[in-house]
C-alpha positions as MATLAB code, in Angstrom:
seq = 'MEIIITEDKKAASCLAAKIVSKQIEEKPDSVLGLATGSTQLPLYKELIKLHKEGMVDFRKITTFNLDEYVGLSSEHPSSYHSYMWKNFFSFINIKKHKIHIPNGLAPDISDHCKQYEGNIRASGGIDLQILGLGSDGHIGFNEPSSSLSSRTRIKTLTEKTIKDNAPLFKNKNEIPRHVITMGVGTIMDSKKCLMLVFGEKKAEAVKQMIEGPISSSIPASILQMHNNTIVIIDKDASSLLGRRDYYKWVYRNKPDWQKI';
ca = [
      47.970  102.294   61.274;
      49.841  105.281   61.691;
      53.271  106.338   60.099;
      55.457  108.654   61.647;
      59.096  109.475   59.899;
      61.722  110.736   61.802;
      64.777  112.479   60.988;
      67.140  109.506   62.815;
      66.636  107.044   65.478;
      67.280  109.466   68.311;
      64.736  111.806   67.355;
      62.314  108.470   67.055;
      63.765  107.039   70.191;
      62.724  110.242   71.855;
      59.231  110.164   70.420;
      58.475  106.873   71.462;
      60.044  107.561   74.912;
      56.979  110.383   75.307;
      54.665  108.164   74.049;
      55.635  105.141   76.364;
      55.808  107.734   79.423;
      52.257  109.141   78.264;
      51.016  105.778   78.666;
      52.064  105.301   82.125;
      50.845  108.648   82.861;
      47.494  107.964   81.950;
      47.605  104.418   83.537;
      50.118  103.874   86.602;
      49.623  100.328   86.644;
      50.140   99.574   82.801;
      50.703   96.431   81.169;
      54.135   96.944   78.914;
      54.750   94.143   76.403;
      58.548   94.509   75.810;
      61.265   93.953   73.074;
      64.523   93.399   72.713;
      67.497   93.978   69.742;
      69.624   97.035   69.327;
      66.540   98.666   67.997;
      65.014   98.883   71.643;
      68.213  100.045   73.107;
      67.985  103.884   72.707;
      64.485  103.925   73.866;
      65.259  102.293   76.954;
      67.699  104.702   77.519;
      65.498  107.722   76.954;
      63.044  106.155   79.399;
      65.808  105.957   81.761;
      66.535  109.349   81.646;
      63.049  110.439   81.653;
      62.940  108.192   84.632;
      66.171  109.617   86.750;
      64.379  113.232   86.183;
      61.315  111.883   87.889;
      59.329  111.829   84.603;
      57.925  108.370   84.784;
      57.423  106.215   87.655;
      57.606  102.242   87.105;
      56.690  101.344   90.615;
      53.348  100.000   89.536;
      53.452   98.746   85.933;
      53.712   94.994   84.600;
      56.148   93.765   81.828;
      55.674   90.758   79.334;
      58.519   90.182   77.044;
      57.894   89.092   73.760;
      60.412   85.921   73.352;
      63.350   84.165   74.976;
      65.771   81.829   73.279;
      65.038   77.755   74.395;
      68.280   76.192   75.943;
      69.518   79.578   77.450;
      69.465   80.262   81.513;
      68.542   83.883   82.370;
      71.951   83.838   83.498;
      73.141   83.317   80.071;
      74.877   86.801   78.748;
      73.308   86.378   75.391;
      69.596   85.466   77.061;
      66.818   88.118   77.075;
      66.586   88.294   80.602;
      70.276   89.537   81.012;
      69.381   91.821   78.046;
      66.490   93.470   79.934;
      68.300   93.538   83.535;
      71.632   94.970   81.728;
      69.876   97.921   79.662;
      66.455   98.344   81.438;
      65.408   97.010   84.567;
      68.433   97.704   86.804;
      67.880  101.598   86.365;
      64.442  101.758   87.058;
      62.389  101.488   89.886;
      60.419   98.343   88.744;
      58.863   95.585   91.167;
      60.619   92.326   90.171;
      57.677   90.151   90.805;
      56.317   92.095   88.210;
      58.441   91.018   85.206;
      57.727   88.044   83.178;
      60.051   86.670   80.599;
      59.647   83.254   79.075;
      61.909   80.601   80.581;
      64.185   78.962   78.160;
      64.756   76.217   80.307;
      61.056   75.344   81.086;
      61.219   71.349   81.574;
      57.448   71.458   79.846;
      57.425   74.569   76.829;
      54.104   73.729   75.497;
      52.887   74.040   79.107;
      55.077   76.766   79.740;
      53.713   78.561   76.776;
      49.897   78.137   77.775;
      50.711   79.632   81.209;
      52.496   82.752   79.783;
      49.528   83.272   77.595;
      47.375   82.828   80.704;
      49.560   85.538   82.890;
      48.487   87.912   80.113;
      45.329   87.884   80.424;
      45.181   87.510   84.151;
      46.993   90.720   83.950;
      43.907   92.414   82.287;
      46.124   92.257   78.890;
      48.945   94.010   77.416;
      47.890   97.629   77.080;
      50.919   99.196   74.905;
      53.230   96.637   73.011;
      56.656   97.882   71.796;
      57.597   95.993   68.652;
      60.843   95.620   66.203;
      60.784   94.453   62.638;
      62.622   92.116   61.063;
      64.463   92.359   57.740;
      62.025   89.382   56.882;
      59.132   90.996   57.967;
      58.828   89.168   61.519;
      57.579   90.462   64.698;
      58.722   89.054   67.592;
      60.144   85.661   66.472;
      57.275   85.124   64.161;
      58.897   83.787   60.898;
      58.018   83.647   57.788;
      54.701   81.424   57.039;
      54.064   82.194   61.121;
      50.072   81.887   61.306;
      48.612   85.365   61.839;
      46.459   83.757   64.545;
      49.290   81.959   66.642;
      49.633   82.112   70.527;
      52.671   81.723   72.464;
      54.474   78.923   71.398;
      57.663   77.403   70.436;
      59.509   78.315   67.197;
      62.198   77.320   64.609;
      64.806   80.064   63.537;
      65.586   80.719   60.175;
      68.746   80.371   58.679;
      68.711   83.867   58.508;
      67.954   84.751   61.522;
      70.349   82.462   63.305;
      73.202   83.893   60.974;
      71.863   87.536   61.979;
      71.925   86.998   65.790;
      75.684   84.959   65.345;
      77.762   87.646   66.398;
      76.248   88.067   70.074;
      77.620   84.471   70.612;
      81.096   83.778   71.425;
      80.333   80.169   70.939;
      78.760   79.476   66.926;
      77.742   75.881   68.776;
      75.630   77.664   71.666;
      73.590   79.536   68.732;
      69.932   78.768   69.904;
      67.777   76.860   66.962;
      64.734   77.423   68.986;
      62.456   80.172   70.825;
      59.855   81.027   72.699;
      57.786   84.022   71.376;
      54.423   85.418   71.953;
      52.274   84.592   69.090;
      51.038   87.193   66.277;
      47.465   86.789   67.506;
      48.622   87.259   71.242;
      50.350   90.576   69.843;
      47.267   91.546   68.000;
      45.486   91.370   71.035;
      47.355   94.084   72.659;
      45.299   97.199   73.168;
      48.401   99.497   71.653;
      51.128   98.790   69.163;
      54.277  100.847   69.252;
      56.900   99.848   66.446;
      60.180  101.486   65.988;
      62.280  100.672   62.766;
      65.671  101.919   61.862;
      68.306  102.090   58.325;
      67.752  101.174   54.899;
      68.261   97.126   55.274;
      64.759   97.106   56.901;
      63.372   99.332   53.937;
      62.058   96.617   52.126;
      60.606   94.997   54.941;
      58.784   98.373   55.822;
      57.403   98.810   52.386;
      56.043   95.425   52.505;
      54.062   95.901   56.060;
      52.740   99.231   55.672;
      51.821   99.268   51.670;
      51.811   95.258   50.671;
      49.370   93.075   51.279;
      48.303   91.108   54.438;
      49.957   87.668   54.279;
      51.820   85.362   56.214;
      55.159   85.646   54.646;
      55.384   89.322   56.184;
      54.006   88.550   59.527;
      54.294   91.978   60.637;
      51.622   93.407   57.652;
      48.486   92.099   60.149;
      49.309   95.002   61.943;
      47.434   97.078   58.803;
      44.498   95.060   60.802;
      45.195   96.521   64.360;
      42.873   99.552   65.173;
      45.870  101.389   67.517;
      49.364  100.849   66.114;
      52.166  103.654   65.652;
      55.215  102.863   63.280;
      57.819  105.035   63.866;
      60.522  105.330   61.259;
      63.921  106.993   60.437;
      63.928  108.396   57.259;
      66.386  105.537   55.830;
      64.167  102.770   56.729;
      60.918  105.079   54.741;
      62.922  105.158   51.773;
      61.277  102.816   49.575;
      57.255  103.901   50.818;
      55.369  105.008   47.945;
      53.294  107.170   49.840;
      55.986  108.841   52.025;
      55.248  112.316   51.510;
      51.529  111.719   52.369;
      52.412  110.116   55.882;
      54.510  113.126   56.540;
      52.094  115.521   55.719;
      49.298  113.424   58.008;
      51.901  113.884   60.748;
      52.190  117.518   60.338;
      48.807  118.670   60.332;
      47.185  116.178   62.802;
      44.612  118.439   65.267;
      46.307  119.718   68.196;
      44.271  117.059   70.812;
      45.971  114.472   68.781;
      49.483  115.544   68.999;
      52.287  113.973   71.601;
];
C-alpha cells in the first residue's frame, strides 16, 4: 500500500486524475471500477478537463460501478446512475454499452449480482478500481462485519450510513435501506486500487485502515493485503497517522522511474 499525503483535495484529485489518465494511455481499453460520492467529484472534474484538452480518450474503456441503491430506478435523481451521468459520463466520449451499473430494480437481485460478477470476469477483470472510504471504514457499501471474501450482493445499510445519506433525499421515506454492492473480494481482485480520502472526519478510519490490524470491523483494512494500492489523502485525513512523516519521506524520495 502506497500512501501519498497532499496539501488538499485539489492536489489529491489532480494527482489521481494523472494516475487514471496514465492507465488509459498505457491500456486504451482499460476496465475501470468507479465510485460515487462527494469525494470523487473533484477527480471526475479533473478527468473531464483532461478529456476536453485532448489528454485522455475514453472511447475504448469499460466501466463497472461499485454499487447502486435497491428500489431506485436509473432515472431517480438520487440514484448512482443519475450521479454518474450528471457528473461524468455526459462529458466524455465513453460508449454507452460499455457502462455497467447495478440495477436497483432487478427482479431477481441474487441472479443479477451473479451476472454482474460474470460480466466483470468476461471483461478481463478490473484494471483500476477507484475507491472512497467511509467514516466507519467501509469500502463500496461493505459495512463493518462484511466478509473480506464477499462478492457482489445485496447489503443492508447501517443506521449511520442511512443518516449520512439522508441529505441526498427530499423525502425521508425514500431513503433506501438496501444496496447492491461489489464485495470486498471483488474489489481485491482488481489489478490496481486507487483510494481518495479527504477531511478530518475520516482521520480515524484512515488510521485504522492503514496502521490498524486487518479486520472485518474495518473492511478497507484488507487493502493492506493488496499488491498494488495507492491511497491519496489530504493533510487533514492524515492527521492521526503515527507514521505520517515516514510516508511523506518515502514519497519524496521515490526513484524517478516510479514517479507519476
